[in-house]
C-alpha positions in Angstrom: -11.6 33.9 -18.6 -9.0 34.7 -15.9 -5.4 33.7 -16.8 -4.3 30.4 -15.2 -0.6 30.9 -16.0 2.1 30.4 -13.5 4.8 33.2 -13.5 8.3 31.8 -13.8 10.3 32.6 -10.7 13.0 35.3 -10.7 15.6 32.6 -10.2 14.5 31.1 -13.5 14.2 34.4 -15.5 16.7 36.9 -14.4 16.1 40.6 -14.2 16.5 43.1 -15.7 16.8 41.5 -19.2 13.9 41.8 -21.6 11.3 39.1 -21.7 11.5 38.9 -17.9 7.7 38.9 -17.7 7.4 35.6 -19.6 5.2 33.0 -17.9 4.9 29.3 -18.1 1.9 27.8 -19.9 0.1 25.6 -17.3 0.6 22.6 -19.5 4.3 22.8 -18.7 3.7 21.9 -15.1 2.7 18.3 -15.9 6.4 17.5 -16.3 8.9 17.8 -13.4 11.8 20.1 -13.4 15.1 18.7 -14.6 17.5 17.6 -11.8 20.7 19.6 -11.3 22.8 17.3 -13.4 20.4 17.3 -16.3 20.2 21.1 -16.3 23.9 21.6 -16.0 24.5 19.3 -19.0 21.9 21.3 -21.0 23.4 24.6 -20.0 26.9 23.4 -20.9 25.7 22.3 -24.3 24.0 25.6 -25.0 27.2 27.4 -23.9 29.3 25.4 -26.3 26.9 25.0 -29.3 24.4 27.8 -28.8 20.6 27.5 -28.7 19.8 25.0 -31.4 16.0 25.0 -30.9 13.9 28.2 -30.4 11.7 28.6 -27.4 8.0 28.1 -28.4 5.8 30.8 -26.9 2.2 31.6 -27.0 1.9 35.3 -26.3 3.7 35.9 -23.0 3.6 32.2 -22.1 6.4 29.6 -22.7 4.9 26.5 -24.3 8.2 24.6 -24.8 11.7 25.2 -23.7 11.5 26.4 -20.1 14.8 24.9 -19.2 16.5 26.2 -22.4 15.0 29.6 -21.5 16.4 29.4 -18.0 19.9 28.3 -19.3 20.0 31.2 -21.7 19.2 33.7 -19.0 21.9 32.3 -16.7 24.4 32.4 -19.6 23.4 35.9 -20.6 22.2 34.8 -24.0 19.0 36.3 -25.5 16.9 33.3 -26.3 15.4 33.0 -29.8 11.6 32.5 -29.7 9.0 31.2 -32.1 5.3 31.9 -31.7 3.0 28.9 -31.2 1.3 28.2 -34.5 -0.7 25.1 -33.5 -4.4 24.7 -33.0 -6.2 26.9 -30.5 -7.2 25.6 -27.1 -5.2 24.3 -24.1 -5.9 20.7 -25.1 -3.7 21.2 -28.2 -1.0 22.8 -26.2 -1.1 19.9 -23.7 -0.8 17.4 -26.5 2.2 19.2 -27.9 3.9 19.4 -24.5 3.3 15.7 -23.9 4.5 14.7 -27.3 7.7 16.7 -27.1 8.7 15.9 -23.5 7.8 12.2 -23.7 10.4 12.0 -26.5 13.0 14.0 -24.8 12.7 12.9 -21.2 13.7 9.3 -20.6 11.1 8.7 -17.9 10.3 5.3 -16.4 6.8 4.0 -16.1 6.8 4.9 -12.5 7.7 8.5 -13.2 5.2 8.7 -16.0 2.5 7.7 -13.5 3.1 10.9 -11.6 3.1 12.9 -14.8 -0.3 11.3 -15.6 -1.5 12.6 -12.2 -0.5 16.1 -13.2 -2.3 15.6 -16.5 -5.4 14.6 -14.6 -5.2 17.7 -12.5 -4.7 19.8 -15.7 -7.9 18.2 -17.2 -9.8 19.0 -14.0 -8.6 22.6 -13.9 -8.6 23.7 -17.5 -10.9 21.4 -19.5 -14.5 20.2 -19.5 -14.8 16.4 -18.9 -17.8 14.8 -20.6 -21.0 16.8 -20.3 -21.1 20.6 -20.9 -22.7 21.2 -17.5 -19.4 20.2 -15.9 -18.1 23.7 -16.3 -17.2 26.4 -18.7 -13.6 25.3 -19.3 -11.5 25.3 -22.4 -11.7 22.2 -24.5 -13.7 19.0 -23.9 -12.7 15.4 -23.3 -14.9 12.4 -23.0 -14.8 9.7 -20.3 -13.1 9.8 -17.0 -10.1 12.2 -16.5 -7.9 9.5 -15.0 -8.5 7.2 -18.0 -7.6 9.9 -20.4 -4.6 11.0 -18.4 -3.2 7.5 -18.2 -3.7 7.0 -22.0 -2.1 10.3 -22.9 1.1 9.4 -21.0 1.1 5.7 -21.9 0.7 4.0 -18.5 -1.9 1.7 -17.0 -4.7 3.3 -15.0 -3.7 1.2 -12.0 -0.3 2.9 -12.0 -2.0 6.3 -11.8 -4.2 5.1 -8.9 -1.1 3.9 -7.1 0.7 7.2 -7.7 -2.3 9.1 -6.3 -2.2 7.0 -3.1 1.5 7.6 -2.7 1.1 11.4 -3.2 -1.7 11.5 -0.6 -0.2 9.3 2.1 3.6 9.8 1.6 4.4 12.7 -0.7 8.1 12.4 0.0 8.1 9.1 -1.7 6.9 10.8 -4.9 10.1 12.8 -4.9 12.1 9.7 -4.6 10.3 8.1 -7.5 10.7 11.2 -9.7 14.4 11.3 -8.8 14.8 7.7 -10.0 15.7 6.5 -6.5 12.6 4.2 -6.2 10.2 2.6 -8.6 6.5 2.9 -8.0 6.2 -0.7 -6.7 9.1 -0.1 -4.3 7.4 3.0 -3.1 4.1 1.1 -2.5 6.0 -1.6 -0.5 7.7 1.1 1.6 4.4 2.8 2.3 2.8 -0.5 3.2 5.6 -1.4 5.5 5.4 2.0 7.2 1.7 1.3 7.8 2.5 -2.1 9.1 5.1 -0.7 11.5 2.6 1.8 12.8 0.2 -1.0 13.5 3.0 -3.0 15.2 3.7 0.0 17.4 0.0 0.2 18.4 0.0 -3.5 19.2 3.2 -3.2 21.2 1.5 -0.6 23.4 -1.5 -2.8 23.8 0.7 -5.8 24.8 2.6 -3.7 27.3 -0.7 -2.7 28.9 -2.0 -6.3 29.0 -1.6 -8.3 32.2 0.6 -11.4 31.9 -1.3 -14.7 31.4 -0.1 -15.8 34.9 -2.5 -13.2 36.4 -5.5 -15.0 34.9 -7.7 -16.4 37.7 -9.8 -19.6 37.7 -9.8 -22.7 35.6 -11.7 -23.2 32.3 -13.4 -26.2 30.7 -12.8 -24.9 27.2 -9.8 -23.1 25.9 -9.3 -21.6 22.5 -5.8 -20.5 21.5 -4.7 -18.8 18.3 -0.9 -18.3 18.9 1.1 -15.6 17.1 3.2 -18.2 15.3 6.7 -17.3 14.3 6.9 -19.0 10.9 10.6 -18.5 10.9 10.8 -21.4 13.3 10.3 -23.7 10.3 13.3 -22.3 8.6 11.3 -20.5 5.9 12.9 -17.2 4.8 10.1 -16.1 2.5 6.7 -17.4 1.5 5.9 -15.8 -1.9 7.0 -12.4 -0.6 5.0 -12.8 2.6 5.4 -9.7 4.8 6.3 -9.8 8.5 2.9 -9.7 10.4 1.8 -6.5 12.1 1.8 -8.2 15.5 4.7 -9.6 17.6 5.3 -13.3 17.2 6.3 -15.9 19.7 8.8 -18.8 19.3 7.8 -22.3 20.0 9.9 -22.2 23.2 8.0 -19.1 24.4 4.6 -20.7 23.6 5.5 -23.8 25.6 5.9 -21.8 28.7 2.4 -20.4 28.6 0.5 -21.6 31.8 -2.2 -23.4 29.8 -2.1 -26.5 32.0 -2.7 -24.4 35.1 -5.7 -22.6 33.5 -7.3 -25.9 32.3 -9.8 -27.6 34.5 -9.2 -31.3 35.3 -11.6 -32.1 32.4 -11.0 -29.7 29.6 -11.2 -29.2 25.8 -8.5 -27.4 24.0 -8.9 -25.9 20.5 -5.5 -24.9 19.1 -5.4 -23.0 15.8 -2.5 -24.1 13.6 -1.2 -23.5 10.1 -0.4 -26.3 7.7 3.3 -25.5 7.9 3.3 -25.5 11.7 1.5 -28.8 12.5 4.5 -30.4 14.1 4.8 -27.5 16.6 1.1 -27.9 17.5 1.5 -31.5 18.6 4.5 -30.5 20.6 2.5 -27.8 22.4 -0.4 -30.3 23.2 2.1 -32.5 24.9 3.8 -29.6 26.8 0.4 -28.4 28.1 -0.8 -31.8 29.2 -3.4 -32.6 26.5 -3.8 -35.6 24.4 -4.6 -35.2 20.7 -8.0 -36.4 19.6 -8.7 -35.0 16.1 -8.3 -32.0 13.8 -10.9 -29.6 12.5 -10.3 -27.9 9.2 -11.4 -24.5 8.1 -11.9 -24.3 4.3 -11.1 -20.7 3.3 -12.8 -18.8 0.5 -9.5 -18.2 -1.4 -5.9 -19.5 -1.5 -3.1 -17.9 0.5 0.7 -18.2 0.7 3.0 -21.1 0.3 6.4 -22.0 -1.1 5.0 -25.2 -2.6 1.2 -25.7 -2.4 -0.8 -22.5 -1.8 -2.6 -22.8 1.5 -6.4 -22.7 1.3 -7.1 -24.4 4.6 -6.3 -23.8 8.3 -6.7 -26.3 11.1 -7.6 -26.6 14.7 -6.0 -29.3 16.8 -8.6 -30.6 19.3 -7.1 -32.0 22.5 -8.6 -33.2 25.7 -7.4 -33.2 29.3 -9.1 -35.7 31.6 -12.5 -37.0 30.2 -15.0 -34.5 28.9 -17.5 -35.5 26.2 -18.9 -33.1 23.5 -22.3 -31.6 24.0 -23.4 -32.8 20.6 -22.4 -35.7 18.3 -23.4 -34.4 14.8 -20.5 -32.1 13.9 -18.0 -33.0 11.1 -14.3 -32.2 11.0 -14.5 -29.4 8.5 -16.3 -26.1 8.1 -16.4 -23.4 5.5 -16.6 -19.7 6.4 -15.5 -16.3 5.3 -12.3 -14.7 6.7 -12.6 -12.6 9.9 -12.7 -8.8 9.7 -9.6 -8.3 11.9 -7.0 -8.4 9.2 -4.1 -10.8 8.7 -4.7 -14.2 10.5 -8.1 -13.3 11.9 -10.5 -16.2 12.2 -14.1 -16.6 11.3 -16.6 -15.5 14.0 -18.6 -18.6 13.3 -15.9 -20.7 14.9 -16.6 -19.5 18.5 -20.3 -20.3 17.9 -19.3 -23.8 16.8 -17.1 -24.2 20.0 -19.9 -23.1 22.3 -22.3 -25.6 20.7 -19.8 -28.5 21.2 -17.9 -27.7 24.5 -19.1 -26.5 27.9 -18.0 -23.4 29.7 -16.3 -21.7 31.4 -14.6 -20.4 28.2 -11.2 -18.8 27.8 -9.8 -17.4 24.5 -6.1 -16.7 24.5 -4.6 -14.1 22.1 -8.2 -12.9 21.5 -8.7 -10.0 19.0 -11.8 -8.8 20.7 -14.1 -9.3 23.7 -16.9 -11.9 23.4 -19.9 -12.3 25.7 -19.7 -15.3 27.9 -15.9 -15.7 27.4 -12.8 -14.5 29.2 -10.6 -13.0 26.6 -6.9 -12.6 27.1 
């Protein structure tokens, strides 16, 4: 079987001293290098007290003590070595490396998650996992590699999955976690906020390319509006850690200035989406746009959401009328149950527009629409 060792760099093993051809056993790679302060402290201790523990080697491979080896080289000390006398197989070496370093290195759970990732990679490269047909590698483990890796390091599998996502999508955050600057949950939040900001930027470009509502032509008998509410208007600083939405929001003063009254026919139905927290603002908008409040429809959601007090599991639609315009049908109640829309945060169920079409006449206008809909003008 070809060697899978990694040769220590010349910076780590100086020339021309003997043992300069020593290599690192691949199991050593599962733990990160010491930072400069840690290594300087180790080097100073060896300079003062000498090498207290021998370097464990397996042939020409360093199994334990790579930093002590490097410190000795830099200090010009010939390191004492001891031949590995443990069980054969890379699995035994890995277990030894994990045991020794988990005791020595004071790693947080977040840092251990990335160590577990390295262990998973080690399993994939050097060991069979499960059935023999998985490959002629040294050693055998049963079950999924990620489960074994998480267990061997002592972290939850979910932590390892989170670390894998960080490494794939923002590898620089891994370095900040390993340096102790961030925890894994903090890195996840930073990644998520970056993704949200990317979405915000895309939305800003769409908004910049969208004609102003004043350019809309014609009048409409039915108007549906789902405003981008600024929930900060209510004085709420935080709702169970609720993140800032990926779209730009509008204040109540900005929403009042929308030309809804000019777009409404003399006889018109208005459906205004509103959150529980923002109900007072909704009634204010109906007055500002020239509609009288008639009733409220309630969407019963499939799960609960945010809330500083009660957790919201409903959302409402204020139904207002301008002039006199009866419904097309008289058999509709004031609540409906439906799945969330597929458009992400704040998206509404597609069944709602079908309900509107069955109750109110065209022409139809949807303001702040997320997509085009046949038979509707979407702004």
